[in-house]
Structure formats: structure tokens, C-alpha cells
DSSP file (Angstrom, degrees, kcal/mol; ACC not computed):
  #  RESIDUE AA STRUCTURE BP1 BP2  ACC     N-H-->O    O-->H-N    N-H-->O    O-->H-N    TCO  KAPPA ALPHA  PHI   PSI    X-CA   Y-CA   Z-CA
    1    1 A M              0   0    0      0, 0.0     2,-0.4     0, 0.0    68,-0.0   0.000 360.0 360.0 360.0 128.3    4.3  -10.6   20.3
    2    2 A S        -     0   0    0     34,-0.1     2,-0.3    68,-0.0    33,-0.2  -0.782 360.0-148.4 -99.1 140.2    4.3   -7.1   19.3
    3    3 A F        -     0   0    0     31,-3.9     2,-0.4    -2,-0.4    67,-0.3  -0.790  11.7-129.7-104.6 143.5    6.4   -5.9   16.2
    4    4 A S  E     -a   70   0A   0     65,-2.5    67,-3.2    -2,-0.3     2,-0.3  -0.754  22.6-133.4 -89.0 139.8    8.0   -2.6   15.7
    5    5 A L  E     -a   71   0A   0     -2,-0.4     2,-0.4    65,-0.2    67,-0.2  -0.744  15.9-169.1 -92.0 139.0    7.4   -0.7   12.5
    6    6 A D  E     -a   72   0A   0     65,-1.8    67,-2.3    -2,-0.3     2,-0.5  -0.886  10.0-162.8-127.6 100.2   10.0    1.0   10.4
    7    7 A V  E     -a   73   0A   0     -2,-0.4    67,-0.1    65,-0.2    65,-0.1  -0.708  14.4-135.6 -88.3 124.4    8.5    3.1    7.8
    8    8 A A     >  -     0   0    0     65,-2.2     4,-2.5    -2,-0.5     5,-0.2  -0.312  22.0-114.2 -75.8 159.5   10.8    4.1    5.0
    9    9 A R  H  > S+     0   0    0      1,-0.2     4,-1.9     2,-0.2    -1,-0.1   0.847 117.5  57.7 -63.1 -32.1   10.9    7.6    3.7
   10   10 A R  H  > S+     0   0    0      2,-0.2     4,-2.0     1,-0.2    -1,-0.2   0.918 108.5  46.9 -55.6 -49.8    9.5    6.6    0.4
   11   11 A A  H  > S+     0   0    0     63,-0.5     4,-2.7    62,-0.2    -2,-0.2   0.889 108.7  53.7 -55.3 -47.0    6.5    5.1    2.2
   12   12 A E  H  X S+     0   0    0     -4,-2.5     4,-1.7     2,-0.2    -1,-0.2   0.834 109.7  49.3 -65.3 -36.7    6.0    8.1    4.3
   13   13 A K  H  X S+     0   0    0     -4,-1.9     4,-0.6     2,-0.2    -2,-0.2   0.884 111.4  48.2 -61.6 -43.7    5.9   10.2    1.1
   14   14 A S  H >X S+     0   0    0     -4,-2.0     4,-0.9     1,-0.2     3,-0.9   0.889 107.7  55.7 -65.9 -43.2    3.5    8.0   -0.5
   15   15 A L  H >< S+     0   0    0     -4,-2.7     3,-1.0     1,-0.2    -2,-0.2   0.910 103.7  53.8 -51.6 -46.3    1.2    8.0    2.7
   16   16 A R  H 3< S+     0   0    0     -4,-1.7    -1,-0.2     1,-0.2    -2,-0.2   0.756 106.1  54.8 -64.5 -21.0    1.0   11.9    2.6
   17   17 A R  H << S+     0   0    0     -3,-0.9    -1,-0.2    -4,-0.6    -2,-0.2   0.755  86.3  99.4 -76.2 -30.1   -0.2   11.7   -1.0
   18   18 A I  S << S-     0   0    0     -3,-1.0    -3,-0.0    -4,-0.9    60,-0.0  -0.226  87.1-101.7 -68.3 144.7   -3.1    9.3   -0.1
   19   19 A P     >  -     0   0    0      0, 0.0     4,-3.3     0, 0.0     3,-0.2  -0.353  38.8-108.9 -64.7 151.3   -6.7   11.0    0.2
   20   20 A P  H  > S+     0   0    0      0, 0.0     4,-2.1     0, 0.0     5,-0.2   0.901 116.2  51.6 -57.9 -42.4   -7.5   11.4    3.9
   21   21 A V  H  > S+     0   0    0      1,-0.2     4,-1.3     2,-0.2    -3,-0.0   0.909 115.0  42.3 -60.6 -37.3  -10.3    8.6    4.0
   22   22 A E  H  > S+     0   0    0     -3,-0.2     4,-2.6     2,-0.2     5,-0.2   0.879 109.7  58.0 -73.2 -39.7   -7.9    6.1    2.4
   23   23 A R  H  X S+     0   0    0     -4,-3.3     4,-2.5     1,-0.2    -2,-0.2   0.870 102.1  56.1 -60.7 -34.5   -5.0    7.2    4.6
   24   24 A R  H  X S+     0   0    0     -4,-2.1     4,-2.4     2,-0.2    -1,-0.2   0.926 109.0  46.2 -51.6 -50.5   -7.2    6.4    7.6
   25   25 A R  H  X S+     0   0    0     -4,-1.3     4,-2.3     1,-0.2    -2,-0.2   0.888 113.6  48.1 -67.0 -36.6   -7.7    2.8    6.4
   26   26 A V  H  X S+     0   0    0     -4,-2.6     4,-2.2     2,-0.2    -1,-0.2   0.931 110.7  50.7 -72.2 -36.6   -4.0    2.3    5.5
   27   27 A L  H  X S+     0   0    0     -4,-2.5     4,-2.5     2,-0.2    -2,-0.2   0.941 110.0  52.4 -63.3 -45.5   -2.9    3.7    9.0
   28   28 A S  H  X S+     0   0    0     -4,-2.4     4,-2.2     1,-0.2    -1,-0.2   0.915 108.6  48.2 -52.7 -45.9   -5.3    1.3   10.6
   29   29 A A  H  X S+     0   0    0     -4,-2.3     4,-1.7     2,-0.2    -1,-0.2   0.860 109.8  53.2 -67.7 -31.9   -3.9   -1.7    8.7
   30   30 A L  H  X S+     0   0    0     -4,-2.2     4,-0.7     2,-0.2    -1,-0.2   0.907 109.2  49.3 -71.5 -37.9   -0.3   -0.5    9.7
   31   31 A E  H >< S+     0   0    0     -4,-2.5     3,-1.0     1,-0.2     4,-0.4   0.921 110.0  51.2 -58.4 -43.2   -1.5   -0.5   13.4
   32   32 A A  H >X S+     0   0    0     -4,-2.2     4,-2.0     1,-0.3     3,-1.0   0.803 101.0  64.0 -63.2 -34.1   -2.9   -4.0   13.0
   33   33 A M  H 3< S+     0   0    0     -4,-1.7    -1,-0.3     1,-0.3    -2,-0.2   0.735  89.7  66.4 -68.4 -18.3    0.4   -5.1   11.5
   34   34 A Q  T << S+     0   0    0     -3,-1.0   -31,-3.9    -4,-0.7    -1,-0.3   0.854 107.8  39.1 -65.3 -37.1    2.1   -4.4   14.8
   35   35 A E  T <4 S-     0   0    0     -3,-1.0    -2,-0.2    -4,-0.4    -1,-0.2   0.837 141.6  -0.1 -80.5 -45.7    0.2   -7.2   16.4
   36   36 A S    ><  -     0   0    0     -4,-2.0     3,-1.3     1,-0.1    -1,-0.2  -0.778  61.7-170.0-150.3  96.8    0.2   -9.8   13.6
   37   37 A P  T 3  S+     0   0    0      0, 0.0    -4,-0.1     0, 0.0    -3,-0.1   0.770  88.6  51.9 -60.9 -24.6    2.0   -8.7   10.3
   38   38 A L  T 3  S+     0   0    0     -5,-0.1     4,-0.3     4,-0.0     2,-0.2   0.418  84.5 111.1 -97.7   7.2    0.7  -11.7    8.3
   39   39 A A    <   +     0   0    0     -3,-1.3     2,-0.2    -7,-0.1    -3,-0.1  -0.466  69.0  16.8 -77.1 144.5   -2.9  -11.1    9.3
   40   40 A G  S    S-     0   0    0     -2,-0.2     2,-1.3     2,-0.1    15,-0.1  -0.573 121.6 -16.6  92.0-157.4   -5.3  -10.0    6.4
   41   41 A D  S    S+     0   0    0     13,-0.4    13,-2.0    -2,-0.2     2,-0.4  -0.702  83.2 152.5 -86.3  89.9   -4.8  -10.2    2.7
   42   42 A V  E     +B   53   0A   0     -2,-1.3     2,-0.4    -4,-0.3    11,-0.2  -0.975  18.6 179.0-131.4 141.1   -1.1  -10.7    2.6
   43   43 A V  E     -B   52   0A   0      9,-2.4     9,-1.8    -2,-0.4     2,-0.2  -0.993  30.4-118.2-137.9 135.8    0.8  -12.5    0.0
   44   44 A K  E     -B   51   0A   0     -2,-0.4     2,-0.6     7,-0.2     7,-0.3  -0.560  33.0-126.2 -72.9 139.0    4.6  -13.2   -0.4
   45   45 A L  E > > -B   50   0A   0      5,-2.4     3,-1.5    -2,-0.2     5,-0.5  -0.759  24.5-119.9 -92.9 126.9    5.9  -11.5   -3.4
   46   46 A S  T 3 5S+     0   0    0     -2,-0.6     3,-0.1     1,-0.2    -1,-0.0  -0.297  94.4  19.2 -62.8 146.6    7.9  -13.9   -5.8
   47   47 A G  T 3 5S+     0   0    0      1,-0.2     2,-0.3     2,-0.0    -1,-0.2   0.493 117.0  79.2  78.0   1.5   11.4  -13.2   -6.5
   48   48 A M  T < 5S-     0   0    0     -3,-1.5     2,-0.5     2,-0.2    -1,-0.2  -0.923  78.7-127.8-135.2 160.4   11.6  -11.0   -3.5
   49   49 A N  T   5S+     0   0    0     -2,-0.3     2,-0.3    -3,-0.1    15,-0.2  -0.520  82.6  90.0-100.3  62.3   12.0  -11.3    0.3
   50   50 A A  E   < -B   45   0A   0     -2,-0.5    -5,-2.4    -5,-0.5     2,-0.3  -0.917  60.7-141.8-147.2 169.5    9.0   -9.1    0.9
   51   51 A F  E     -BC  44  62A   0     11,-2.9    11,-1.9    -2,-0.3     2,-0.4  -0.766   7.0-144.1-120.9 166.2    5.3   -9.2    1.3
   52   52 A R  E     -BC  43  61A   0     -9,-1.8    -9,-2.4    -2,-0.3     2,-0.4  -0.988   6.5-162.3-131.3 148.3    2.3   -7.1    0.2
   53   53 A R  E     -BC  42  60A   0      7,-2.3     7,-2.6    -2,-0.4     2,-0.5  -0.980  17.3-136.3-124.4 145.1   -0.8   -6.5    2.1
   54   54 A R  E     + C   0  59A   0    -13,-2.0     2,-0.4    -2,-0.4   -13,-0.4  -0.853  24.5 173.4-104.0 126.2   -3.8   -5.2    0.3
   55   55 A V  E >   - C   0  58A   0      3,-2.9     3,-1.6    -2,-0.5     2,-0.4  -0.836  66.3 -58.9-139.0  95.0   -5.8   -2.4    1.9
   56   56 A G  T 3  S-     0   0    0     -2,-0.4    -1,-0.0     1,-0.3   -34,-0.0  -0.547 117.4 -19.8  69.7-128.4   -8.5   -1.2   -0.6
   57   57 A S  T 3  S+     0   0    0     -2,-0.4    22,-3.3    -3,-0.1     2,-0.3   0.116 125.2  87.1 -95.2  18.8   -6.9   -0.1   -3.8
   58   58 A Y  E <   -CD  55  78A   0     -3,-1.6    -3,-2.9    20,-0.3     2,-0.4  -0.865  62.8-150.3-117.3 153.2   -3.5    0.4   -2.1
   59   59 A R  E     -CD  54  77A   0     18,-3.4    18,-2.4    -2,-0.3     2,-0.6  -0.986   3.3-153.4-121.6 131.5   -0.8   -2.1   -1.5
   60   60 A V  E     -CD  53  76A   0     -7,-2.6    -7,-2.3    -2,-0.4     2,-0.5  -0.928  13.9-156.7-105.8 123.6    1.6   -1.9    1.5
   61   61 A L  E     +CD  52  75A   0     14,-2.9    13,-2.6    -2,-0.6    14,-1.2  -0.892  26.7 153.8-102.8 134.9    4.9   -3.6    0.6
   62   62 A F  E     -CD  51  73A   0    -11,-1.9   -11,-2.9    -2,-0.5     2,-0.3  -0.969  35.7-132.3-152.8 159.5    6.9   -4.8    3.5
   63   63 A T  E     - D   0  72A   0      9,-3.0     9,-1.6    -2,-0.3     2,-0.4  -0.795  17.0-146.4-108.9 162.2    9.4   -7.1    5.1
   64   64 A I  E     - D   0  71A   0     -2,-0.3     2,-0.5   -15,-0.2     7,-0.2  -0.993  12.0-171.5-135.7 134.4    9.5   -9.1    8.3
   65   65 A D  E  >> - D   0  70A   0      5,-3.2     5,-2.1    -2,-0.4     4,-0.7  -0.903   8.9-179.7-118.0 100.6   12.3   -9.9   10.6
   66   66 A F  T  45S+     0   0    0     -2,-0.5     3,-0.2     1,-0.2    -1,-0.1   0.798  77.5  59.9 -69.7 -29.8   10.7  -12.5   13.0
   67   67 A E  T  45S+     0   0    0      1,-0.2    -1,-0.2    -3,-0.1    -2,-0.0   0.928 118.9  26.7 -64.3 -45.2   13.9  -12.9   15.0
   68   68 A H  T  45S-     0   0    0     -3,-0.1    -1,-0.2     2,-0.1    -2,-0.2   0.410 107.2-119.6 -98.5  -1.1   14.1   -9.2   16.0
   69   69 A G  T  <5 +     0   0    0     -4,-0.7   -65,-2.5     1,-0.2     2,-0.4   0.949  64.5 143.3  53.1  52.0   10.2   -8.4   15.8
   70   70 A H  E   < -aD   4  65A   0     -5,-2.1    -5,-3.2   -67,-0.3     2,-0.5  -0.966  37.3-168.8-126.7 127.8   10.7   -5.9   13.3
   71   71 A V  E     -aD   5  64A   0    -67,-3.2   -65,-1.8    -2,-0.4     2,-0.5  -0.985  12.1-158.1-117.5 131.1    8.4   -5.1   10.2
   72   72 A G  E     -aD   6  63A   0     -9,-1.6    -9,-3.0    -2,-0.5     2,-0.7  -0.937   7.3-147.8-110.8 120.5    9.9   -2.7    7.6
   73   73 A I  E     -aD   7  62A   0    -67,-2.3   -65,-2.2    -2,-0.5   -11,-0.3  -0.833  16.8-179.1 -91.2 126.4    7.5   -0.9    5.4
   74   74 A I  E     -     0   0A   0    -13,-2.6   -63,-0.5    -2,-0.7     2,-0.3   0.921  58.1 -27.1 -83.2 -55.8    9.1   -0.4    2.0
   75   75 A D  E     - D   0  61A   0    -14,-1.2   -14,-2.9   -65,-0.1     2,-0.4  -0.966  43.5-134.0-159.1 166.2    6.3    1.5    0.1
   76   76 A I  E     - D   0  60A   0     -2,-0.3     2,-0.3   -16,-0.2   -16,-0.2  -0.957  34.0-173.9-137.7 114.9    2.7    2.1   -0.2
   77   77 A L  E     - D   0  59A   0    -18,-2.4   -18,-3.4    -2,-0.4     2,-0.4  -0.798  28.2-122.6-117.4 147.0    1.4    1.9   -3.7
   78   78 A R  E     - D   0  58A   0     -2,-0.3     2,-0.7   -20,-0.2   -20,-0.3  -0.739  44.2-110.6 -77.4 133.6   -1.9    2.6   -5.6
   79   79 A R        +     0   0    0    -22,-3.3     2,-0.2    -2,-0.4    -1,-0.0  -0.567  58.9 144.1 -73.4 112.5   -2.9   -0.6   -7.4
   80   80 A T    >   -     0   0    0     -2,-0.7     3,-0.7     0, 0.0     4,-0.2  -0.563  67.4 -82.4-123.7-168.1   -2.6   -0.1  -11.1
   81   81 A T  T 3  S+     0   0    0      1,-0.2     3,-0.2    -2,-0.2    -2,-0.1   0.781 128.2  40.4 -68.9 -23.5   -1.5   -2.1  -14.0
   82   82 A T  T >  S+     0   0    0      1,-0.2     3,-1.1     2,-0.1    -1,-0.2   0.208  77.7 114.6-109.8  18.8    2.2   -1.4  -13.3
   83   83 A T  T <  S+     0   0    0     -3,-0.7    -1,-0.2     1,-0.2    -2,-0.1   0.861  83.2  35.8 -56.9 -42.2    2.2   -1.6   -9.6
   84   84 A Y  T 3         0   0    0     -3,-0.2    -1,-0.2    -4,-0.2    -2,-0.1   0.216 360.0 360.0-100.0  15.5    4.5   -4.7   -9.4
   85   85 A R    <         0   0    0     -3,-1.1    -1,-0.2     0, 0.0    -2,-0.1   0.365 360.0 360.0 -95.7 360.0    6.8   -3.9  -12.3
């Protein structure tokens, strides 16, 4: 089953700020999420109905709607000490 991706404006803005080499890795991970959103280093975030996928030093925050085959990309953050606060 193929999932459709919906990238939030906030995530698009974050993606534009990422250096080109890292951006390619993140875009590759987003493409892979269309086939299997839970593959790779994915962890459900506690206290939220969301997941995070690790891509190098970046984290892709997203939600999944299995019923409609939809993945919503919330944000793409660089991993720091305050990423999940």
C-alpha cells in the first residue's frame, strides 16, 4: 500500500534551511515513507499521537492515518538538547 504525504508549511520551511547533502538524505527518507512509514528508526512519541523518524542528525515528526493511507509531516528538526521540548 502506498501512502500519500502531506508536508506542513513549517516542515517545508525547515527543509529549505537544511544543507543540501543532508536535505537529500531527508528527502530520500520521505520518499521511503510513502511505501512504509514505520520502516527505519521510527519511535512513537509519548504523550502525542505522533512519531519521529531519525535521519542522521535530523528528526522528522509525523502522524499516520492508516485508514486513509495518509502520512502528515509535521516538522523536520535538527537534533539538539531541546528538540522534543
